[in-house]
KELUMDREN-982295 format. One record per residue: residue number from 1; residue in one letter; z, x, y of N, C-alpha, C in turn. Coordinates in steps of 0.2 Angstrom, whole numbers, always signed. Last residue first. Example, Ala and Ser with C-alpha at 12.3 -4.5 7.8 and 13.67 -1.06 7.14 Angstrom:
// residues 2
seq,type,n_up,n_east,n_north,ca_up,ca_east,ca_north,c_up,c_east,c_north
2,S,+35,+64,-11,+36,+68,-5,+39,+64,+0
1,A,+39,+66,-28,+39,+62,-22,+39,+66,-16
// end
This chain:
// residues 337
seq,type,n_up,n_east,n_north,ca_up,ca_east,ca_north,c_up,c_east,c_north
337,F,+99,-475,-143,+101,-481,-141,+107,-481,-135
336,Y,+102,-461,-145,+98,-465,-143,+96,-471,-141
335,S,+113,-452,-136,+113,-457,-142,+106,-459,-139
334,I,+111,-436,-128,+115,-442,-129,+111,-447,-134
333,L,+115,-419,-125,+113,-423,-130,+115,-429,-130
332,T,+111,-411,-109,+115,-415,-114,+111,-419,-119
331,L,+106,-397,-104,+105,-402,-104,+110,-405,-111
330,E,+106,-386,-89,+111,-387,-94,+107,-395,-96
329,V,+91,-372,-84,+96,-381,-85,+102,-383,-90
328,Q,+89,-359,-75,+91,-364,-80,+92,-370,-79
327,A,+75,-345,-70,+80,-352,-68,+82,-356,-76
326,E,+71,-333,-62,+74,-333,-68,+78,-341,-66
325,F,+61,-319,-60,+62,-324,-57,+65,-328,-62
324,D,+56,-301,-52,+59,-303,-57,+62,-313,-55
323,G,+41,-296,-43,+47,-296,-48,+51,-301,-52
322,L,+27,-296,-38,+34,-302,-35,+41,-301,-38
321,D,+22,-284,-45,+22,-284,-38,+27,-289,-37
320,T,+24,-286,-58,+24,-279,-56,+25,-283,-48
319,D,+35,-298,-65,+29,-296,-64,+29,-290,-58
318,N,+42,-310,-76,+42,-304,-72,+36,-300,-72
317,A,+55,-323,-79,+47,-320,-81,+46,-313,-74
316,T,+62,-336,-90,+62,-332,-83,+54,-326,-84
315,V,+70,-351,-90,+64,-350,-91,+64,-343,-87
314,K,+82,-360,-102,+80,-354,-97,+75,-352,-96
313,L,+93,-373,-107,+87,-372,-107,+86,-366,-101
312,I,+108,-375,-113,+106,-370,-109,+99,-372,-111
311,F,+118,-389,-121,+114,-382,-121,+112,-382,-114
310,K,+132,-400,-128,+127,-395,-123,+124,-391,-125
309,E,+134,-416,-137,+136,-406,-136,+130,-406,-129
308,G,+131,-429,-137,+138,-428,-133,+138,-420,-130
307,I,+129,-430,-153,+131,-431,-147,+133,-432,-143
306,I,+129,-421,-168,+127,-418,-161,+130,-421,-153
305,D,+131,-432,-176,+137,-428,-173,+136,-422,-168
304,E,+122,-439,-179,+124,-441,-175,+131,-437,-171
303,N,+104,-432,-176,+112,-432,-181,+116,-433,-176
302,N,+89,-431,-179,+93,-436,-180,+99,-435,-183
301,L,+86,-418,-168,+85,-422,-174,+91,-426,-173
300,A,+77,-419,-150,+83,-418,-155,+84,-418,-160
299,R,+64,-408,-145,+65,-411,-150,+74,-412,-152
298,L,+55,-399,-131,+62,-399,-134,+63,-407,-139
297,S,+44,-390,-125,+43,-396,-129,+51,-396,-134
296,I,+36,-380,-112,+40,-382,-118,+42,-386,-120
295,S,+23,-373,-101,+26,-379,-102,+30,-377,-110
294,C,+12,-367,-96,+18,-367,-94,+24,-370,-96
293,D,+0,-371,-105,+2,-372,-99,+7,-372,-96
292,D,+1,-371,-119,-1,-365,-113,-1,-366,-108
291,S,+16,-371,-125,+11,-376,-124,+10,-368,-121
290,H,+31,-374,-141,+28,-371,-137,+19,-373,-131
289,K,+43,-380,-146,+35,-381,-146,+34,-378,-141
288,V,+56,-383,-156,+53,-381,-150,+48,-380,-150
287,E,+71,-394,-160,+64,-392,-163,+62,-390,-159
286,I,+86,-392,-166,+83,-392,-159,+76,-391,-159
285,Q,+96,-389,-176,+95,-398,-173,+90,-398,-169
284,H,+96,-376,-177,+93,-380,-181,+93,-388,-181
283,Q,+113,-376,-171,+109,-371,-173,+104,-377,-180
282,L,+122,-383,-164,+116,-386,-163,+109,-379,-168
281,L,+136,-378,-170,+134,-385,-171,+127,-385,-170
280,T,+133,-364,-162,+132,-366,-169,+131,-372,-171
279,G,+127,-366,-146,+131,-366,-150,+131,-368,-157
278,F,+115,-361,-136,+118,-368,-137,+123,-364,-144
277,D,+100,-359,-127,+110,-355,-126,+113,-363,-128
276,L,+84,-355,-127,+88,-359,-129,+96,-357,-129
275,S,+71,-348,-115,+76,-346,-122,+80,-352,-121
274,W,+53,-344,-112,+60,-348,-114,+64,-346,-118
273,I,+44,-334,-100,+49,-333,-106,+54,-338,-108
272,P,+30,-340,-93,+35,-340,-94,+38,-338,-100
271,A,+20,-326,-84,+20,-332,-92,+26,-332,-91
270,L,+8,-330,-66,+16,-327,-71,+17,-331,-80
269,S,-2,-332,-62,-2,-325,-65,+5,-327,-70
268,L,+2,-341,-52,+0,-343,-58,-1,-337,-62
267,A,+13,-346,-40,+12,-340,-44,+9,-338,-51
266,P,+11,-358,-27,+13,-356,-35,+8,-350,-38
265,N,+19,-353,-12,+14,-358,-17,+15,-354,-23
264,G,+30,-348,-5,+29,-355,-7,+23,-357,-12
263,N,+28,-335,-2,+25,-341,+3,+25,-346,+1
262,T,+34,-328,-12,+36,-329,-7,+35,-334,-1
261,D,+28,-340,-26,+29,-335,-24,+33,-333,-16
260,L,+34,-350,-40,+31,-352,-33,+32,-342,-31
259,F,+32,-358,-57,+33,-352,-53,+29,-354,-42
258,L,+39,-372,-65,+36,-368,-59,+36,-363,-56
257,A,+36,-376,-81,+42,-369,-76,+35,-369,-71
256,K,+42,-389,-89,+37,-387,-86,+39,-379,-81
255,F,+46,-400,-103,+47,-393,-98,+44,-390,-96
254,S,+47,-414,-111,+44,-409,-110,+46,-406,-105
253,K,+53,-420,-127,+52,-420,-119,+51,-413,-119
252,A,+49,-429,-141,+51,-424,-140,+51,-425,-130
251,S,+59,-445,-147,+52,-442,-146,+55,-436,-142
250,G,+75,-446,-155,+70,-448,-152,+63,-443,-151
249,G,+86,-439,-163,+82,-443,-163,+76,-447,-160
248,V,+93,-440,-145,+96,-438,-152,+90,-444,-157
247,R,+88,-437,-131,+90,-441,-137,+90,-440,-141
246,L,+90,-425,-116,+87,-426,-123,+92,-434,-127
245,E,+92,-424,-99,+96,-426,-107,+89,-427,-110
244,P,+92,-424,-85,+93,-419,-90,+96,-419,-98
243,D,+83,-438,-81,+89,-436,-82,+91,-427,-85
242,G,+63,-438,-79,+71,-441,-81,+76,-436,-79
241,V,+52,-424,-83,+54,-433,-80,+62,-435,-84
240,Y,+50,-409,-76,+56,-414,-83,+55,-423,-80
239,E,+53,-392,-71,+50,-401,-71,+50,-403,-75
238,I,+60,-380,-63,+59,-382,-73,+59,-389,-70
237,L,+54,-366,-52,+58,-374,-57,+57,-373,-62
236,V,+58,-352,-44,+54,-354,-51,+59,-361,-53
235,N,+55,-341,-33,+57,-345,-35,+54,-349,-40
234,G,+58,-328,-19,+53,-331,-22,+57,-337,-27
233,V,+69,-321,-12,+62,-322,-7,+59,-328,-12
232,K,+75,-317,-26,+79,-318,-19,+74,-321,-15
231,A,+67,-315,-35,+71,-319,-36,+76,-320,-29
230,A,+60,-304,-32,+55,-308,-30,+62,-316,-33
229,D,+70,-293,-22,+70,-296,-28,+64,-302,-27
228,T,+65,-279,-12,+68,-286,-14,+65,-288,-18
227,K,+72,-264,-7,+65,-268,-10,+70,-274,-13
226,P,+79,-261,+9,+79,-263,+2,+74,-266,+1
225,A,+72,-251,+21,+72,-259,+20,+73,-257,+14
224,V,+81,-238,+31,+75,-238,+23,+78,-244,+22
223,Y,+81,-230,+45,+82,-235,+42,+77,-236,+36
222,N,+84,-220,+56,+81,-217,+48,+81,-223,+41
221,A,+99,-228,+62,+94,-221,+62,+91,-220,+56
220,V,+101,-247,+66,+104,-241,+61,+98,-235,+62
219,W,+103,-257,+72,+108,-252,+77,+108,-247,+71
218,L,+94,-269,+71,+103,-269,+64,+105,-262,+67
217,E,+85,-266,+81,+87,-272,+78,+96,-271,+74
216,K,+79,-255,+79,+83,-256,+87,+90,-261,+85
215,N,+80,-242,+67,+78,-248,+67,+83,-251,+74
214,D,+68,-229,+66,+74,-230,+68,+75,-237,+71
213,D,+54,-223,+62,+59,-228,+57,+67,-230,+58
212,D,+52,-215,+73,+47,-222,+72,+52,-224,+67
211,Q,+65,-209,+81,+60,-206,+77,+56,-215,+77
210,L,+73,-200,+97,+72,-204,+94,+64,-206,+88
209,E,+81,-185,+98,+75,-188,+99,+75,-195,+93
208,D,+100,-183,+101,+92,-182,+98,+88,-185,+99
207,E,+114,-178,+105,+107,-181,+107,+105,-178,+102
206,E,+128,-173,+92,+122,-170,+96,+117,-173,+99
205,V,+141,-173,+83,+136,-174,+84,+134,-171,+92
204,N,+153,-169,+72,+150,-167,+80,+142,-169,+80
203,I,+168,-179,+66,+163,-177,+65,+159,-175,+73
202,V,+183,-178,+55,+179,-176,+62,+172,-175,+61
201,L,+192,-190,+48,+189,-187,+46,+184,-187,+54
200,F,+209,-191,+42,+203,-196,+43,+198,-188,+46
199,G,+221,-197,+29,+220,-193,+34,+213,-198,+38
198,E,+228,-199,+12,+228,-198,+19,+224,-195,+25
197,A,+231,-192,+1,+228,-196,+0,+227,-200,+6
196,T,+242,-182,-2,+245,-191,-3,+237,-194,+2
195,S,+237,-171,-5,+244,-174,-7,+245,-181,-8
194,K,+226,-170,+5,+226,-171,-2,+231,-172,-6
193,S,+225,-173,+20,+232,-173,+17,+231,-175,+8
192,N,+216,-171,+35,+216,-174,+27,+222,-170,+24
191,N,+212,-164,+47,+217,-169,+48,+217,-173,+39
190,T,+205,-153,+40,+208,-151,+45,+215,-157,+44
189,I,+193,-159,+32,+200,-155,+32,+205,-155,+34
188,G,+182,-162,+36,+184,-166,+31,+191,-164,+27
187,D,+169,-162,+50,+177,-157,+46,+181,-163,+41
186,F,+158,-156,+51,+158,-161,+47,+165,-157,+46
185,R,+142,-155,+64,+148,-153,+60,+151,-161,+55
184,V,+131,-163,+68,+129,-155,+68,+137,-153,+65
183,L,+122,-176,+69,+128,-175,+66,+125,-167,+64
182,R,+113,-183,+82,+113,-179,+74,+120,-178,+73
181,Y,+109,-199,+91,+114,-191,+92,+112,-189,+81
180,A,+99,-208,+101,+101,-205,+96,+106,-198,+96
179,I,+100,-223,+114,+99,-217,+108,+104,-214,+103
178,P,+89,-237,+112,+94,-234,+110,+94,-224,+111
177,Q,+83,-242,+130,+81,-240,+121,+89,-236,+120
176,G,+86,-248,+141,+84,-252,+136,+82,-249,+128
175,G,+91,-240,+148,+83,-241,+148,+81,-247,+144
174,S,+101,-233,+134,+99,-232,+140,+92,-234,+142
173,I,+113,-235,+123,+108,-238,+125,+107,-235,+134
172,D,+121,-226,+108,+123,-227,+114,+115,-231,+116
171,M,+120,-222,+95,+126,-224,+97,+127,-228,+104
170,L,+113,-221,+80,+111,-224,+86,+118,-226,+88
169,F,+112,-204,+69,+117,-212,+72,+113,-214,+78
168,R,+112,-195,+56,+109,-197,+63,+111,-205,+64
167,K,+115,-178,+48,+114,-187,+48,+111,-191,+54
166,E,+114,-166,+50,+109,-169,+51,+107,-177,+50
165,R,+127,-164,+35,+123,-161,+43,+116,-163,+41
164,R,+133,-180,+30,+132,-175,+31,+129,-172,+35
163,L,+145,-192,+23,+140,-191,+30,+137,-182,+29
162,L,+155,-195,+13,+150,-195,+11,+142,-190,+16
161,K,+166,-198,+18,+164,-191,+15,+159,-191,+13
160,T,+164,-212,+21,+161,-207,+25,+163,-200,+22
159,E,+165,-219,+7,+157,-219,+15,+157,-212,+18
158,D,+177,-217,+4,+172,-214,+1,+165,-217,+3
157,D,+183,-211,+19,+186,-216,+15,+179,-212,+9
156,Y,+194,-209,+36,+191,-203,+29,+193,-205,+21
155,P,+189,-213,+51,+194,-216,+45,+191,-213,+38
154,L,+185,-205,+64,+181,-210,+60,+187,-209,+51
153,K,+180,-195,+80,+185,-197,+74,+184,-204,+68
152,I,+167,-184,+86,+171,-192,+84,+176,-192,+77
151,K,+162,-181,+99,+168,-176,+96,+169,-183,+93
150,Y,+145,-178,+107,+152,-180,+106,+155,-177,+100
149,K,+133,-173,+119,+138,-172,+112,+144,-177,+112
148,G,+126,-180,+130,+124,-175,+125,+127,-172,+120
147,S,+129,-188,+139,+133,-184,+139,+130,-179,+135
146,G,+120,-200,+145,+119,-192,+146,+124,-187,+145
145,V,+132,-212,+144,+126,-210,+146,+122,-203,+146
144,A,+146,-212,+136,+142,-213,+143,+136,-211,+142
143,I,+160,-218,+129,+155,-216,+128,+149,-217,+137
142,V,+178,-220,+136,+170,-224,+131,+164,-218,+134
141,R,+188,-205,+134,+183,-210,+137,+176,-213,+134
140,E,+200,-192,+135,+195,-199,+127,+193,-204,+135
139,R,+198,-186,+147,+197,-183,+138,+195,-189,+133
138,F,+204,-187,+158,+195,-194,+156,+195,-188,+150
137,E,+215,-181,+161,+214,-191,+160,+211,-191,+158
136,G,+209,-169,+153,+215,-170,+156,+215,-180,+156
135,S,+190,-164,+150,+199,-164,+149,+203,-167,+153
134,T,+177,-163,+142,+180,-169,+146,+187,-165,+145
133,Y,+168,-159,+131,+170,-155,+136,+173,-159,+142
132,P,+165,-170,+120,+171,-162,+121,+172,-157,+125
131,D,+170,-187,+124,+166,-180,+126,+170,-174,+125
130,K,+173,-195,+109,+175,-193,+114,+170,-186,+117
129,A,+176,-211,+99,+172,-205,+100,+173,-202,+107
128,I,+184,-216,+87,+184,-214,+91,+180,-207,+93
127,S,+176,-230,+78,+179,-223,+76,+180,-222,+86
126,W,+175,-241,+63,+176,-239,+72,+181,-234,+70
125,R,+159,-240,+54,+168,-239,+55,+168,-239,+61
124,K,+149,-250,+42,+150,-249,+51,+158,-246,+50
123,I,+133,-246,+34,+139,-247,+33,+141,-245,+40
122,I,+123,-255,+22,+123,-253,+29,+132,-253,+32
121,E,+115,-249,+7,+120,-252,+11,+120,-251,+18
120,L,+107,-241,+1,+104,-243,+5,+107,-248,+10
119,T,+115,-232,-9,+114,-240,-10,+109,-243,-4
118,E,+109,-219,-3,+109,-219,-11,+107,-230,-12
117,T,+112,-218,+11,+105,-215,+7,+103,-217,-1
116,N,+121,-231,+21,+123,-226,+15,+114,-225,+10
115,Q,+118,-231,+39,+115,-232,+30,+115,-228,+25
114,W,+130,-233,+52,+123,-232,+49,+121,-233,+42
113,V,+138,-236,+64,+134,-237,+59,+129,-233,+59
112,L,+154,-235,+72,+148,-232,+71,+145,-235,+63
111,L,+159,-242,+86,+157,-247,+81,+153,-241,+78
110,H,+173,-234,+98,+164,-237,+95,+164,-237,+89
109,N,+186,-232,+102,+180,-235,+109,+172,-237,+106
108,C,+202,-236,+96,+194,-234,+96,+189,-238,+101
107,K,+215,-230,+103,+211,-236,+102,+206,-235,+101
106,Q,+227,-221,+91,+225,-219,+97,+220,-227,+97
105,I,+243,-221,+85,+237,-225,+85,+233,-225,+91
104,I,+257,-210,+77,+253,-214,+85,+247,-216,+83
103,G,+274,-218,+69,+267,-215,+71,+261,-212,+76
102,R,+283,-218,+58,+283,-221,+64,+277,-215,+65
101,S,+296,-225,+44,+290,-221,+46,+286,-224,+54
100,F,+314,-226,+37,+307,-230,+41,+302,-223,+42
99,I,+322,-220,+29,+319,-227,+30,+314,-230,+34
98,K,+323,-205,+27,+322,-210,+20,+320,-218,+22
97,N,+315,-198,+39,+321,-198,+34,+318,-205,+29
96,E,+304,-194,+45,+307,-193,+50,+314,-194,+44
95,I,+287,-194,+46,+294,-195,+42,+300,-194,+43
94,F,+273,-201,+55,+279,-193,+53,+284,-199,+52
93,K,+257,-197,+60,+263,-203,+56,+268,-196,+54
92,E,+242,-200,+69,+248,-196,+67,+253,-199,+62
91,T,+231,-210,+70,+230,-202,+71,+236,-197,+69
90,V,+226,-223,+66,+231,-219,+64,+230,-213,+65
89,L,+214,-232,+76,+215,-228,+73,+223,-223,+72
88,W,+213,-250,+82,+215,-241,+83,+217,-239,+77
87,F,+203,-261,+91,+205,-256,+84,+207,-251,+85
86,D,+209,-276,+99,+205,-270,+99,+208,-265,+94
85,G,+216,-286,+101,+210,-287,+103,+207,-281,+102
84,E,+232,-283,+98,+230,-285,+103,+221,-285,+105
83,Y,+225,-275,+82,+230,-277,+89,+226,-277,+94
82,D,+221,-268,+68,+218,-273,+73,+223,-278,+79
81,L,+220,-253,+63,+226,-257,+64,+221,-260,+70
80,V,+216,-242,+49,+212,-244,+59,+217,-253,+59
79,E,+221,-226,+44,+221,-233,+44,+218,-236,+50
78,G,+222,-211,+48,+218,-215,+44,+214,-220,+44
77,R,+240,-213,+37,+235,-208,+44,+227,-211,+42
76,R,+248,-225,+32,+244,-220,+30,+241,-218,+36
75,F,+263,-234,+32,+256,-232,+33,+252,-225,+31
74,S,+277,-244,+25,+273,-238,+28,+267,-237,+29
73,E,+295,-249,+23,+286,-250,+25,+283,-244,+26
72,Y,+306,-245,+23,+304,-246,+19,+297,-246,+16
71,P,+307,-257,+38,+312,-251,+36,+309,-253,+26
70,R,+293,-258,+46,+298,-259,+43,+301,-257,+39
69,A,+286,-244,+57,+286,-248,+51,+292,-250,+51
68,I,+281,-240,+73,+287,-240,+69,+285,-244,+63
67,I,+269,-229,+84,+271,-238,+80,+280,-237,+76
66,K,+264,-229,+103,+269,-227,+96,+269,-234,+90
65,C,+246,-227,+106,+252,-231,+104,+259,-229,+101
64,I,+232,-226,+120,+236,-222,+113,+244,-225,+116
63,D,+226,-229,+129,+223,-229,+125,+228,-225,+118
62,S,+233,-224,+141,+235,-233,+139,+229,-234,+132
61,E,+250,-216,+144,+239,-213,+140,+237,-224,+138
60,E,+259,-218,+142,+258,-216,+149,+250,-215,+150
59,T,+265,-231,+129,+264,-222,+131,+259,-219,+137
58,T,+269,-244,+122,+264,-241,+125,+266,-235,+126
57,T,+273,-248,+104,+276,-247,+111,+270,-244,+116
56,I,+279,-261,+91,+273,-255,+96,+273,-255,+102
55,I,+283,-263,+76,+287,-262,+82,+281,-256,+87
54,F,+274,-272,+62,+275,-265,+67,+279,-267,+75
53,D,+273,-278,+47,+274,-280,+53,+276,-273,+57
52,Q,+256,-281,+41,+261,-278,+41,+263,-278,+47
51,L,+241,-287,+29,+247,-287,+32,+253,-285,+35
50,R,+230,-278,+22,+236,-284,+22,+240,-282,+30
49,N,+218,-267,+23,+218,-274,+20,+224,-278,+21
48,G,+221,-261,+37,+216,-258,+31,+215,-267,+28
47,I,+231,-271,+45,+229,-265,+44,+228,-262,+37
46,T,+236,-284,+56,+230,-284,+52,+229,-274,+50
45,V,+254,-290,+60,+247,-286,+62,+243,-283,+53
44,G,+266,-297,+57,+257,-300,+54,+250,-294,+57
43,R,+271,-294,+73,+271,-297,+65,+267,-299,+64
42,N,+278,-282,+84,+274,-287,+83,+272,-289,+75
41,L,+291,-280,+93,+289,-284,+86,+282,-286,+87
40,N,+298,-278,+106,+292,-277,+105,+288,-277,+95
39,V,+308,-282,+105,+306,-287,+110,+298,-283,+110
38,S,+317,-283,+91,+313,-278,+96,+310,-282,+99
37,S,+325,-290,+80,+325,-292,+85,+322,-288,+90
36,S,+318,-281,+70,+320,-290,+69,+319,-290,+76
35,F,+325,-269,+72,+319,-269,+71,+317,-277,+72
34,G,+341,-272,+70,+337,-268,+79,+332,-271,+76
33,D,+341,-276,+56,+344,-279,+63,+340,-280,+71
32,E,+336,-263,+52,+330,-269,+50,+334,-275,+56
31,F,+347,-252,+55,+339,-252,+59,+334,-258,+58
30,D,+356,-259,+51,+357,-259,+56,+349,-257,+59
29,R,+351,-255,+35,+354,-261,+37,+353,-263,+45
28,S,+349,-239,+36,+345,-246,+35,+346,-250,+36
27,T,+362,-238,+38,+361,-234,+43,+354,-241,+41
26,E,+368,-241,+26,+370,-243,+31,+367,-241,+37
25,A,+360,-234,+16,+361,-240,+16,+363,-243,+21
24,V,+363,-219,+20,+358,-222,+21,+357,-229,+20
23,V,+377,-220,+18,+377,-220,+23,+368,-225,+25
22,I,+377,-223,+2,+379,-228,+4,+378,-226,+15
21,D,+369,-210,+0,+366,-215,+0,+370,-222,+0
20,Q,+381,-201,+5,+373,-200,+7,+370,-208,+8
19,A,+389,-204,-6,+390,-205,-2,+384,-204,+5
18,S,+382,-210,-22,+384,-205,-17,+384,-206,-10
17,S,+375,-219,-27,+377,-215,-30,+380,-210,-27
16,A,+372,-238,-25,+373,-231,-22,+378,-226,-26
15,G,+371,-250,-31,+366,-245,-33,+368,-237,-30
14,T,+374,-258,-15,+376,-260,-20,+370,-253,-24
13,A,+378,-257,-1,+377,-253,-3,+378,-251,-11
12,N,+382,-265,+9,+375,-266,+8,+373,-261,+4
11,Q,+399,-267,+8,+392,-261,+13,+386,-261,+12
10,I,+400,-275,-2,+401,-277,+6,+399,-273,+11
9,S,+397,-267,-13,+393,-271,-11,+392,-276,-3
8,R,+405,-258,-14,+401,-255,-12,+395,-261,-10
7,F,+417,-265,-14,+415,-262,-9,+409,-259,-7
6,Y,+416,-269,-28,+414,-275,-24,+416,-272,-14
5,D,+414,-255,-35,+408,-261,-34,+407,-265,-29
4,I,+427,-252,-34,+421,-250,-31,+417,-252,-29
3,N,+442,-260,-36,+433,-261,-35,+430,-258,-34
2,L,+458,-254,-41,+453,-254,-35,+444,-255,-41
1,M,+469,-263,-49,+464,-258,-49,+460,-260,-43
// end
């Protein structure tokens, strides 16, 4: 009796249910062999947040390359590749069959920087900026001083889709001063596909006047400094004598909060809020006494069952001007002897 599964297996077509499936399996095997032996194979190329293998070939234009993904792997328009020391935007993707995907990548020439107006986070995206009035061999060129207008391609994502008309950027420098540009046109439709959730954004910008809140060091137009919490710039210390431990059945031990302002000076206006974090075994086993000098006294009752247990002593404080302070220390209960 003819064993059809045997013939499918030797043709690398196990699971195939039609003649077309067998052809696809054979073609895939042949293409994989040719892919792995290609002189243009680049292994472990960073694209997005992953590594992937691509065949990358040059074209007559130095800033444009063709890419082919390994069989049954893919990529998306709008993704950025890190290749040969440059960043490249995927501007075209073609799916000609069930086996492999190919596309076009274009070299990015500008790192666009701006600030999210809600979170105040500084956002950076590699982009392709070109003078809309140039053509021919100069149609995609590095930004030059005095062009006045640029058309910019950049990835379409959760941050870039928030860009709006009148958004300003610092994009170039002349005479030691940044040149500002203002967004005048936003196109998030033409080069995007809602069905596949991929594509890139095209914006147009025009030269604008510098403004007082343009940050030249961060390269961010209309920069807004985030409010700084005191916990990030100030400090609170819990002072005590000896090691972080209490002797079971021993005398009370004092802990004092020392609040420091942004300059490292004592912030005497703050009132500490103390709290203890422990398990059920230590309930009613720790005596607490508060003092008026920012200190607290703790004493562990005489119970040998709690020897070796640990708990957290925490102090917090809040001030309208200085913000929030917080510190904690882990204490261990040890034997009296």
